[in-house]
C-alpha positions, -999 to +999 in steps of 0.1 A: +387+430-429+418+449-438+442+447-467+478+445-454+511+450-472+542+440-452+572+459-463+608+448-458+639+470-460+643+464-497+606+474-503+610+507-484+640+516-507+618+510-538+586+529-529+578+554-557+551+575-573+536+570-607+506+580-628+488+559-654+466+570-683+454+534-685+442+535-649+424+568-654+407+552-685+395+522-664+382+544-636+365+568-661+347+537-675+338+527-639+325+562-631+300+560-660+284+531-641+288+545-605+264+573-597+280+579-563+312+591-581+295+612-607+289+644-588+326+652-589+327+650-627+295+666-640+311+689-666+332+660-680+301+638-681+282+665-701+311+668-726+313+630-733+276+622-730+271+617-768+304+599-774+299+576-744+264+566-756+281+550-786+303+527-764+291+493-754+307+489-720+286+462-706+313+435-709+340+455-691+314+466-664+308+429-658+345+427-646+340+457-622+322+443-592+309+467-565+332+448-541+358+423-548+385+415-574+391+435-605+413+418-632+448+430-625+459+421-661+434+446-676+450+475-657+484+466-641+505+491-623+523+514-648+555+503-664+574+534-653+569+569-639+560+584-673+546+554-693+523+564-722+489+549-728+503+532-759+530+514-739+505+504-712+479+490-736+505+471-755+514+452-723+477+444-717+474+431-753+503+408-748+488+391-717+489+353-715+453+342-721+454+316-693+465+342-668+438+365-681+412+337-678+420+330-641+419+368-634+386+372-651+371+341-634+380+356-600+364+389-609+332+373-623+328+352-592+324+385-572+291+393-589+264+366-584+254+352-618+280+371-638+299+340-649+267+324-662+258+353-685+266+349-722+294+375-720+308+358-689+308+324-706+326+338-737+353+353-715+359+320-697+358+298-728+376+320-752+401+340-731+424+349-760+394+365-778+384+382-746+419+397-742+417+411-777+382+425-774+386+440-740+419+456-749+402+471-780+374+484-759+398+500-734+417+516-762+385+530-777+374+543-742+408+561-739+404+579-772+367+587-765+366+595-728+400+604-715+425+614-741+408+648-750+411+657-713+445+641-706+466+673-704+442+686-677+442+653-658+479+648-661+485+683-647+464+675-617+481+642-610+516+657-615+507+685-590+496+659-565+529+639-569+549+671-565+530+680-533+533+645-517+570+643-527+575+675-506+556+659-478+578+628-481+608+650-475+591+667-446+576+638-427+592+606-441+575+577-457+557+566-425+541+600-421+532+603-457+515+569-460+491+578-431+483+611-448+472+598-482+438+587-470+419+583-437+416+545-442+454+540-446+476+535-416+513+526-411+528+509-380+565+509-391+564+476-410+528+471-423+506+493-444+469+486-436+439+497-456+408+493-435+376+476-447+390+464-480+387+427-477+411+402-460+443+402-480+480+400-470+510+407-492+544+396-477+577+414-484+588+409-520+616+435-524+597+450-553+586+481-533+553+499-532+537+519-560+518+551-549+495+564-576+471+594-574+439+592-594+412+617-603+384+593-612+388+570-582+378+599-559+369+596-530+380+560-527+414+545-520+421+512-539+449+487-533+459+453-544+476+437-574+487+401-569+521+388-580+537+392-605+526+428-602+540+453-577+518+461-547+501+494-554+480+519-535+458+542-557+446+572-537+424+602-546+443+631-561+443+665-544+426+694-561+396+675-576+374+705-568+390+726-596+395+699-621+366+707-644+360+743-633+359+767-662+358+803-648+381+833-645+405+830-616+392+848-585+357+853-600+328+845-578+294+840-596+270+868-586+242+844-581+263+825-555+273+857-538+236+866-534+228+831-521+257+828-495+269+863-490+300+878-508+327+868-483+314+832-478+310+827-515+346+840-521+359+814-496+341+786-514+353+797-548+389+802-536+391+764-528+402+754-563+428+733-544+426+721-509+438+748-485+441+756-448+424+784-429+457+804-429+463+800-466+428+811-474+430+841-451+462+852-469+448+845-503+416+865-496+431+891-473+407+883-445+412+877-408+418+840-401+390+841-375+366+853-402+377+826-427+374+799-400+338+810-393+330+808-430+346+774-434+327+760-405+294+773-419+302+760-454+312+726-440+280+725-419+260+731-451+276+702-469+296+723-493+331+715-479+348+685-464+381+686-444+409+663-436+441+665-416+475+667-433+502+667-406+495+697-384+472+713-409+435+709-416+428+712-453+394+721-467+380+711-501+347+713-519+321+685-519+302+677-552+275+702-540+302+728-534+318+721-568+284+725-586+276+758-568+311+773-572+310+765-609+277+783-612+260+752-627+232+750-602+232+712-608+241+693-577+233+656-583+234+630-610+215+598-609+229+582-641+200+595-662+201+633-668+234+651-674 
């Protein structure tokens, strides 16, 4: 059941990239309640463990169904390419309560029984109060969870936009859209996201927003009903190095003993996704040797790969991130950080 966005000529002229501190805040909150995502963010989770324990996020988690509608008003597409969190949260705070109520009702309906809980009933019967309280909660989550790490996150997102802007110049919009995620495809007029629910957006002339995200990894998310601009949120490149704290080019000795020096060096060199040729140049090794190491590391579950144009880029899995960071911790089940 795909999500489809039909783009007319006017839409194609208005496609653009953006990043959103409010979006990263929402997805950081979601990550705290999504064990499948947490392996990519272990160092961050350890840092914010005590602060996060002081947040009561149950109400906002009620509006984050595993599948289905999330309230667009609570995290709309960014107002501009460099909108601040303060600008974004002010727009949320100004939401019409009736619009918010309809949005929340759709979201609550996606989780059986959610609308009948005391919190769900309060949201539906007192939407103005819900807007105030949820906005306050998102603002607190920003200051607690994301703002201290925002320079690091912003750097990652800006690097992704720079890379994909170059790819746009090289392969055009059609080629770029198909590269952003394996579930995205483009046929010349329609952008399709596979297995994301049956939903169709007709041409509006408002274009398409493309937004990288660190915390949504490895998912791709799309949607936003009118009056908001259609948006595709895709996983940012370079997530493997986001939380790594180590000297550049340094391979932990324990990892070298475990994997062998050359193979460990290959794993630790993948701070950003890279091709066999790029890694061979970086490590001054023969491409055939690097290729053999990459195959072995991928077979062991330490790397994943995806095709970008004519290249195959490799990047670390959560297990590879944990090992290359020297933490020795490879999984999180929402209990022990």
